[in-house]
N, CA, C and O atoms as a printed pandas DataFrame, in Angstrom:
     atom_number atom_name residue_name chain_id  residue_number  x_coord  y_coord  z_coord
0              1         N          UNK        A               1   39.377 -121.951  -35.917
1              2        CA          UNK        A               1   40.545 -121.640  -36.711
2              3         C          UNK        A               1   41.608 -122.697  -36.405
3              4         O          UNK        A               1   41.828 -123.042  -35.244
4              5         N          UNK        A               2   42.251 -123.196  -37.423
5              6        CA          UNK        A               2   43.355 -124.131  -37.263
6              7         C          UNK        A               2   44.594 -123.501  -37.869
7              8         O          UNK        A               2   44.588 -123.064  -39.020
8              9         N          UNK        A               3   45.660 -123.459  -37.077
9             10        CA          UNK        A               3   46.919 -122.878  -37.543
10            11         C          UNK        A               3   48.015 -123.904  -37.290
11            12         O          UNK        A               3   48.226 -124.294  -36.142
12            13         N          UNK        A               4   48.716 -124.353  -38.324
13            14        CA          UNK        A               4   49.783 -125.322  -38.121
14            15         C          UNK        A               4   50.982 -124.687  -37.425
15            16         O          UNK        A               4   51.211 -123.480  -37.506
16            17         N          UNK        A               5   51.725 -125.526  -36.750
17            18        CA          UNK        A               5   52.913 -125.050  -36.060
18            19         C          UNK        A               5   53.818 -126.208  -35.700
19            20         O          UNK        A               5   53.555 -127.356  -36.057
20            21         N          UNK        A               6   54.897 -125.893  -34.982
21            22        CA          UNK        A               6   55.901 -126.881  -34.587
22            23         C          UNK        A               6   56.332 -126.592  -33.158
23            24         O          UNK        A               6   56.388 -125.436  -32.739
24            25         N          UNK        A               7   56.638 -127.654  -32.408
25            26        CA          UNK        A               7   57.184 -127.477  -31.063
26            27         C          UNK        A               7   58.677 -127.242  -31.192
27            28         O          UNK        A               7   59.386 -128.057  -31.782
28            29         N          UNK        A               8   59.161 -126.133  -30.645
29            30        CA          UNK        A               8   60.592 -125.806  -30.643
30            31         C          UNK        A               8   60.956 -125.303  -29.262
31            32         O          UNK        A               8   60.419 -124.305  -28.782
32            33         N          UNK        A               9   61.872 -126.009  -28.637
33            34        CA          UNK        A               9   62.302 -125.604  -27.296
34            35         C          UNK        A               9   61.173 -125.630  -26.285
35            36         O          UNK        A               9   61.147 -124.825  -25.354
36            37         N          UNK        A              10   60.226 -126.567  -26.469
37            38        CA          UNK        A              10   59.115 -126.690  -25.539
38            39         C          UNK        A              10   58.005 -125.674  -25.756
39            40         O          UNK        A              10   57.068 -125.602  -24.961
40            41         N          UNK        A              11   58.098 -124.893  -26.814
41            42        CA          UNK        A              11   57.076 -123.887  -27.109
42            43         C          UNK        A              11   56.472 -124.161  -28.475
43            44         O          UNK        A              11   57.134 -124.712  -29.355
44            45         N          UNK        A              12   55.225 -123.779  -28.649
45            46        CA          UNK        A              12   54.567 -123.904  -29.936
46            47         C          UNK        A              12   54.938 -122.689  -30.780
47            48         O          UNK        A              12   54.708 -121.547  -30.381
48            49         N          UNK        A              13   55.514 -122.950  -31.949
49            50        CA          UNK        A              13   55.864 -121.880  -32.887
50            51         C          UNK        A              13   54.954 -122.052  -34.098
51            52         O          UNK        A              13   55.035 -123.056  -34.806
52            53         N          UNK        A              14   54.085 -121.063  -34.331
53            54        CA          UNK        A              14   53.125 -121.147  -35.429
54            55         C          UNK        A              14   53.812 -120.904  -36.767
55            56         O          UNK        A              14   54.782 -120.151  -36.854
56            57         N          UNK        A              15   53.294 -121.553  -37.807
57            58        CA          UNK        A              15   53.856 -121.405  -39.149
58            59         C          UNK        A              15   53.519 -120.053  -39.781
59            60         O          UNK        A              15   54.197 -119.613  -40.710
60            61         N          UNK        A              16   52.486 -119.406  -39.284
61            62        CA          UNK        A              16   52.097 -118.109  -39.827
62            63         C          UNK        A              16   51.694 -117.184  -38.685
63            64         O          UNK        A              16   51.302 -117.642  -37.612
64            65         N          UNK        A              17   51.792 -115.904  -38.920
65            66        CA          UNK        A              17   51.411 -114.927  -37.903
66            67         C          UNK        A              17   49.898 -114.936  -37.713
67            68         O          UNK        A              17   49.141 -114.978  -38.683
68            69         N          UNK        A              18   49.469 -114.896  -36.463
69            70        CA          UNK        A              18   48.048 -114.871  -36.141
70            71         C          UNK        A              18   47.819 -113.725  -35.168
71            72         O          UNK        A              18   48.511 -113.614  -34.156
72            73         N          UNK        A              19   46.857 -112.881  -35.473
73            74        CA          UNK        A              19   46.569 -111.723  -34.645
74            75         C          UNK        A              19   45.498 -112.075  -33.616
75            76         O          UNK        A              19   44.303 -111.927  -33.871
76            77         N          UNK        A              20   45.945 -112.544  -32.444
77            78        CA          UNK        A              20   45.034 -112.843  -31.331
78            79         C          UNK        A              20   45.576 -112.168  -30.082
79            80         O          UNK        A              20   46.790 -112.024  -29.933
80            81         N          UNK        A              21   44.690 -111.754  -29.185
81            82        CA          UNK        A              21   45.142 -111.072  -27.975
82            83         C          UNK        A              21   45.932 -111.990  -27.047
83            84         O          UNK        A              21   45.684 -113.195  -27.006
84            85         N          UNK        A              22   46.877 -111.429  -26.307
85            86        CA          UNK        A              22   47.586 -112.184  -25.279
86            87         C          UNK        A              22   46.570 -112.728  -24.278
87            88         O          UNK        A              22   45.583 -112.067  -23.953
88            89         N          UNK        A              23   46.826 -113.929  -23.800
89            90        CA          UNK        A              23   45.933 -114.546  -22.827
90            91         C          UNK        A              23   44.825 -115.367  -23.452
91            92         O          UNK        A              23   44.043 -115.992  -22.736
92            93         N          UNK        A              24   44.741 -115.381  -24.790
93            94        CA          UNK        A              24   43.731 -116.186  -25.469
94            95         C          UNK        A              24   43.998 -117.659  -25.209
95            96         O          UNK        A              24   45.114 -118.134  -25.418
96            97         N          UNK        A              25   42.988 -118.382  -24.757
97            98        CA          UNK        A              25   43.116 -119.822  -24.515
98            99         C          UNK        A              25   43.105 -120.561  -25.845
99           100         O          UNK        A              25   42.340 -120.219  -26.747
100          101         N          UNK        A              26   43.952 -121.567  -25.963
101          102        CA          UNK        A              26   44.029 -122.370  -27.171
102          103         C          UNK        A              26   44.040 -123.846  -26.802
103          104         O          UNK        A              26   44.304 -124.206  -25.655
104          105         N          UNK        A              27   43.752 -124.693  -27.776
105          106        CA          UNK        A              27   43.869 -126.138  -27.616
106          107         C          UNK        A              27   44.870 -126.613  -28.656
107          108         O          UNK        A              27   44.828 -126.175  -29.806
108          109         N          UNK        A              28   45.760 -127.494  -28.265
109          110        CA          UNK        A              28   46.781 -127.999  -29.179
110          111         C          UNK        A              28   46.493 -129.469  -29.442
111          112         O          UNK        A              28   46.487 -130.287  -28.522
112          113         N          UNK        A              29   46.258 -129.795  -30.698
113          114        CA          UNK        A              29   46.041 -131.176  -31.121
114          115         C          UNK        A              29   47.349 -131.709  -31.662
115          116         O          UNK        A              29   47.958 -131.091  -32.535
116          117         N          UNK        A              30   47.788 -132.844  -31.156
117          118        CA          UNK        A              30   49.058 -133.437  -31.574
118          119         C          UNK        A              30   48.782 -134.675  -32.423
119          120         O          UNK        A              30   48.601 -135.767  -31.883
120          121         N          UNK        A              31   48.747 -134.516  -33.752
121          122        CA          UNK        A              31   48.383 -135.642  -34.605
122          123         C          UNK        A              31   49.335 -136.824  -34.514
123          124         O          UNK        A              31   48.932 -137.950  -34.804
124          125         N          UNK        A              32   50.567 -136.606  -34.125
125          126        CA          UNK        A              32   51.521 -137.702  -34.006
126          127         C          UNK        A              32   51.324 -138.552  -32.761
127          128         O          UNK        A              32   51.897 -139.637  -32.662
128          129         N          UNK        A              33   50.530 -138.086  -31.815
129          130        CA          UNK        A              33   50.286 -138.821  -30.572
130          131         C          UNK        A              33   48.836 -139.280  -30.536
131          132         O          UNK        A              33   48.010 -138.706  -29.826
132          133         N          UNK        A              34   48.536 -140.317  -31.306
133          134        CA          UNK        A              34   47.163 -140.773  -31.472
134          135         C          UNK        A              34   46.527 -141.280  -30.187
135          136         O          UNK        A              34   45.300 -141.287  -30.088
136          137         N          UNK        A              35   47.301 -141.699  -29.208
137          138        CA          UNK        A              35   46.695 -142.212  -27.975
138          139         C          UNK        A              35   45.915 -141.138  -27.241
139          140         O          UNK        A              35   44.993 -141.451  -26.488
140          141         N          UNK        A              36   46.268 -139.877  -27.448
141          142        CA          UNK        A              36   45.567 -138.781  -26.801
142          143         C          UNK        A              36   44.497 -138.158  -27.697
143          144         O          UNK        A              36   43.703 -137.333  -27.246
144          145         N          UNK        A              37   44.483 -138.554  -28.950
145          146        CA          UNK        A              37   43.560 -137.938  -29.899
146          147         C          UNK        A              37   42.158 -138.517  -29.722
147          148         O          UNK        A              37   42.015 -139.710  -29.453
148          149         N          UNK        A              38   41.120 -137.686  -29.870
149          150        CA          UNK        A              38   39.745 -138.199  -29.813
150          151         C          UNK        A              38   39.446 -139.066  -31.027
151          152         O          UNK        A              38   40.136 -138.988  -32.044
152          153         N          UNK        A              39   38.420 -139.888  -30.912
153          154        CA          UNK        A              39   38.008 -140.738  -32.024
154          155         C          UNK        A              39   37.659 -139.860  -33.220
155          156         O          UNK        A              39   36.981 -138.843  -33.075
156          157         N          UNK        A              40   38.114 -140.247  -34.371
157          158        CA          UNK        A              40   37.860 -139.428  -35.563
158          159         C          UNK        A              40   36.381 -139.462  -35.925
159          160         O          UNK        A              40   35.651 -140.370  -35.527
160          161         N          UNK        A              41   35.963 -138.480  -36.669
161          162        CA          UNK        A              41   34.566 -138.400  -37.092
162          163         C          UNK        A              41   34.204 -139.613  -37.945
163          164         O          UNK        A              41   33.105 -140.154  -37.825
164          165         N          UNK        A              42   35.113 -140.031  -38.793
165          166        CA          UNK        A              42   34.845 -141.195  -39.653
166          167         C          UNK        A              42   34.608 -142.434  -38.808
167          168         O          UNK        A              42   33.690 -143.204  -39.089
168          169         N          UNK        A              43   35.422 -142.641  -37.776
169          170        CA          UNK        A              43   35.249 -143.793  -36.891
170          171         C          UNK        A              43   33.930 -143.707  -36.133
171          172         O          UNK        A              43   33.257 -144.721  -35.948
172          173         N          UNK        A              44   33.553 -142.508  -35.693
173          174        CA          UNK        A              44   32.301 -142.339  -34.962
174          175         C          UNK        A              44   31.107 -142.624  -35.856
175          176         O          UNK        A              44   30.154 -143.274  -35.424
176          177         N          UNK        A              45   31.142 -142.150  -37.094
177          178        CA          UNK        A              45   30.048 -142.424  -38.033
178          179         C          UNK        A              45   29.943 -143.926  -38.285
179          180         O          UNK        A              45   28.840 -144.471  -38.332
180          181         N          UNK        A              46   31.073 -144.594  -38.445
181          182        CA          UNK        A              46   31.063 -146.045  -38.669
182          183         C          UNK        A              46   30.475 -146.773  -37.466
183          184         O          UNK        A              46   29.724 -147.735  -37.626
184          185         N          UNK        A              47   30.814 -146.318  -36.265
185          186        CA          UNK        A              47   30.273 -146.940  -35.046
186          187         C          UNK        A              47   28.765 -146.766  -34.985
187          188         O          UNK        A              47   28.046 -147.704  -34.639
188          189         N          UNK        A              48   28.279 -145.576  -35.316
189          190        CA          UNK        A              48   26.840 -145.317  -35.283
190          191         C          UNK        A              48   26.106 -146.118  -36.352
191          192         O          UNK        A              48   25.007 -146.615  -36.105
192          193         N          UNK        A              49   26.700 -146.249  -37.540
193          194        CA          UNK        A              49   26.076 -147.046  -38.597
194          195         C          UNK        A              49   25.975 -148.511  -38.187
195          196         O          UNK        A              49   24.974 -149.172  -38.463
196          197         N          UNK        A              50   27.016 -149.013  -37.526
197          198        CA          UNK        A              50   26.990 -150.408  -37.075
198          199         C          UNK        A              50   25.898 -150.614  -36.028
199          200         O          UNK        A              50   25.200 -151.628  -36.047
200          201         N          UNK        A              51   25.749 -149.649  -35.112
201          202        CA          UNK        A              51   24.708 -149.751  -34.082
202          203         C          UNK        A              51   23.323 -149.709  -34.721
203          204         O          UNK        A              51   22.435 -150.460  -34.319
204          205         N          UNK        A              52   23.131 -148.836  -35.713
205          206        CA          UNK        A              52   21.846 -148.752  -36.404
206          207         C          UNK        A              52   21.558 -150.042  -37.169
207          208         O          UNK        A              52   20.420 -150.509  -37.192
208          209         N          UNK        A              53   22.577 -150.614  -37.790
209          210        CA          UNK        A              53   22.387 -151.877  -38.521
210          211         C          UNK        A              53   21.933 -152.982  -37.581
211          212         O          UNK        A              53   21.105 -153.812  -37.957
212          213         N          UNK        A              54   22.464 -153.004  -36.358
213          214        CA          UNK        A              54   22.022 -153.997  -35.365
214          215         C          UNK        A              54   20.550 -153.814  -35.039
215          216         O          UNK        A              54   19.799 -154.786  -34.957
216          217         N          UNK        A              55   20.138 -152.561  -34.851
217          218        CA          UNK        A              55   18.733 -152.298  -34.539
218          219         C          UNK        A              55   17.820 -152.702  -35.700
219          220         O          UNK        A              55   16.755 -153.281  -35.489
220          221         N          UNK        A              56   18.246 -152.392  -36.918
221          222        CA          UNK        A              56   17.427 -152.721  -38.079
222          223         C          UNK        A              56   17.369 -154.229  -38.340
223          224         O          UNK        A              56   16.461 -154.709  -39.018
224          225         N          UNK        A              57   18.326 -154.965  -37.808
225          226        CA          UNK        A              57   18.353 -156.421  -38.007
226          227         C          UNK        A              57   17.409 -157.149  -37.056
227          228         O          UNK        A              57   17.174 -158.345  -37.225
228          229         N          UNK        A              58   16.865 -156.454  -36.061
229          230        CA          UNK        A              58   15.917 -157.088  -35.137
230          231         C          UNK        A              58   14.670 -157.464  -35.923
231          232         O          UNK        A              58   14.092 -156.617  -36.604
232          233         N          UNK        A              59   14.248 -158.721  -35.837
233          234        CA          UNK        A              59   13.102 -159.157  -36.646
234          235         C          UNK        A              59   11.809 -158.439  -36.244
235          236         O          UNK        A              59   11.594 -158.104  -35.080
236          237         N          UNK        A              60   10.961 -158.217  -37.249
237          238        CA          UNK        A              60    9.640 -157.641  -37.018
238          239         C          UNK        A              60    8.787 -158.700  -36.338
239          240         O          UNK        A              60    8.672 -159.818  -36.840
240          241         N          UNK        A              61    8.188 -158.363  -35.202
241          242        CA          UNK        A              61    7.388 -159.344  -34.471
242          243         C          UNK        A              61    6.063 -159.639  -35.159
243          244         O          UNK        A              61    5.452 -160.680  -34.914
244          245         N          UNK        A              62    5.620 -158.734  -36.012
245          246        CA          UNK        A              62    4.331 -158.912  -36.681
246          247         C          UNK        A              62    4.456 -158.689  -38.184
247          248         O          UNK        A              62    3.874 -157.742  -38.713
248          249         N          UNK        A              63    5.202 -159.541  -38.879
249          250        CA          UNK        A              63    5.343 -159.327  -40.325
250          251         C          UNK        A              63    3.986 -159.428  -41.010
251          252         O          UNK        A              63    3.176 -160.296  -40.686
252          253         N          UNK        A              64    3.753 -158.547  -41.942
253          254        CA          UNK        A              64    2.502 -158.572  -42.692
254          255         C          UNK        A              64    1.326 -157.956  -41.946
255          256         O          UNK        A              64    0.210 -157.949  -42.465
256          257         N          UNK        A              65    1.546 -157.445  -40.753
257          258        CA          UNK        A              65    0.475 -156.824  -39.981
258          259         C          UNK        A              65    0.036 -155.540  -40.676
259          260         O          UNK        A              65    0.863 -154.670  -40.950
260          261         N          UNK        A              66   -1.244 -155.417  -40.959
261          262        CA          UNK        A              66   -1.748 -154.226  -41.649
262          263         C          UNK        A              66   -2.495 -153.295  -40.710
263          264         O          UNK        A              66   -3.107 -152.329  -41.164
264          265         N          UNK        A              67   -2.457 -153.564  -39.418
265          266        CA          UNK        A              67   -3.147 -152.725  -38.430
266          267         C          UNK        A              67   -2.299 -151.484  -38.183
267          268         O          UNK        A              67   -1.280 -151.555  -37.496
268          269         N          UNK        A              68   -2.709 -150.362  -38.730
269          270        CA          UNK        A              68   -1.906 -149.144  -38.705
270          271         C          UNK        A              68   -2.174 -148.321  -37.450
271          272         O          UNK        A              68   -3.053 -148.640  -36.650
272          273         N          UNK        A              69   -1.400 -147.265  -37.302
273          274        CA          UNK        A              69   -1.591 -146.341  -36.194
274          275         C          UNK        A              69   -2.964 -145.675  -36.282
275          276         O          UNK        A              69   -3.593 -145.403  -35.260
276          277         N          UNK        A              70   -3.420 -145.415  -37.496
277          278        CA          UNK        A              70   -4.753 -144.834  -37.679
278          279         C          UNK        A              70   -5.815 -145.803  -37.172
279          280         O          UNK        A              70   -6.771 -145.400  -36.509
280          281         N          UNK        A              71   -5.638 -147.095  -37.494
281          282        CA          UNK        A              71   -6.581 -148.106  -37.003
282          283         C          UNK        A              71   -6.566 -148.152  -35.478
283          284         O          UNK        A              71   -7.616 -148.245  -34.841
284          285         N          UNK        A              72   -5.401 -148.088  -34.915
285          286        CA          UNK        A              72   -5.284 -148.121  -33.452
286          287         C          UNK        A              72   -6.026 -146.938  -32.833
287          288         O          UNK        A              72   -6.759 -147.102  -31.858
288          289         N          UNK        A              73   -5.836 -145.751  -33.399
289          290        CA          UNK        A              73   -6.525 -144.572  -32.881
290          291         C          UNK        A              73   -8.039 -144.727  -32.989
291          292         O          UNK        A              73   -8.774 -144.329  -32.085
292          293         N          UNK        A              74   -8.501 -145.304  -34.094
293          294        CA          UNK        A              74   -9.939 -145.495  -34.281
294          295         C          UNK        A              74  -10.487 -146.435  -33.206
295          296         O          UNK        A              74  -11.570 -146.194  -32.674
296          297         N          UNK        A              75   -9.749 -147.510  -32.878
297          298        CA          UNK        A              75  -10.184 -148.448  -31.856
298          299         C          UNK        A              75  -10.180 -147.791  -30.485
299          300         O          UNK        A              75  -11.126 -147.951  -29.715
300          301         N          UNK        A              76   -9.125 -147.056  -30.179
301          302        CA          UNK        A              76   -8.985 -146.448  -28.849
302          303         C          UNK        A              76   -9.921 -145.260  -28.637
303          304         O          UNK        A              76  -10.506 -145.103  -27.565
304          305         N          UNK        A              77  -10.057 -144.428  -29.665
305          306        CA          UNK        A              77  -10.755 -143.172  -29.474
306          307         C          UNK        A              77  -12.038 -143.048  -30.298
307          308         O          UNK        A              77  -12.776 -142.076  -30.131
308          309         N          UNK        A              78  -12.317 -143.991  -31.165
309          310        CA          UNK        A              78  -13.500 -143.920  -32.007
310          311         C          UNK        A              78  -13.347 -142.863  -33.084
311          312         O          UNK        A              78  -12.333 -142.168  -33.149
312          313         N          UNK        A              79  -14.347 -142.749  -33.913
313          314        CA          UNK        A              79  -14.336 -141.717  -34.954
314          315         C          UNK        A              79  -14.788 -140.408  -34.316
315          316         O          UNK        A              79  -15.964 -140.238  -33.995
316          317         N          UNK        A              80  -13.851 -139.490  -34.138
317          318        CA          UNK        A              80  -14.164 -138.220  -33.486
318          319         C          UNK        A              80  -14.069 -137.069  -34.482
319          320         O          UNK        A              80  -13.389 -136.074  -34.235
320          321         N          UNK        A              81  -14.739 -137.215  -35.576
321          322        CA          UNK        A              81  -14.680 -136.176  -36.608
322          323         C          UNK        A              81  -15.754 -135.152  -36.422
323          324         O          UNK        A              81  -15.848 -134.207  -37.204
């Protein structure tokens, strides 16, 4: 649940009434203080896409190789039908 609010007199004042028990632990995200904010989901996705692009750019050591996993199994284990 996300409930907007404002800091007033050092206390968080919510914009709307929320029915939660006293003592409930909460986390306060301060969008104006980006140095403390975690990396956004968009930035994380971009980082992962860049890492994947690097992996995909690694050249294939055996271009045009037609020796498949099935062929490998046949060589290693023979026809066990």
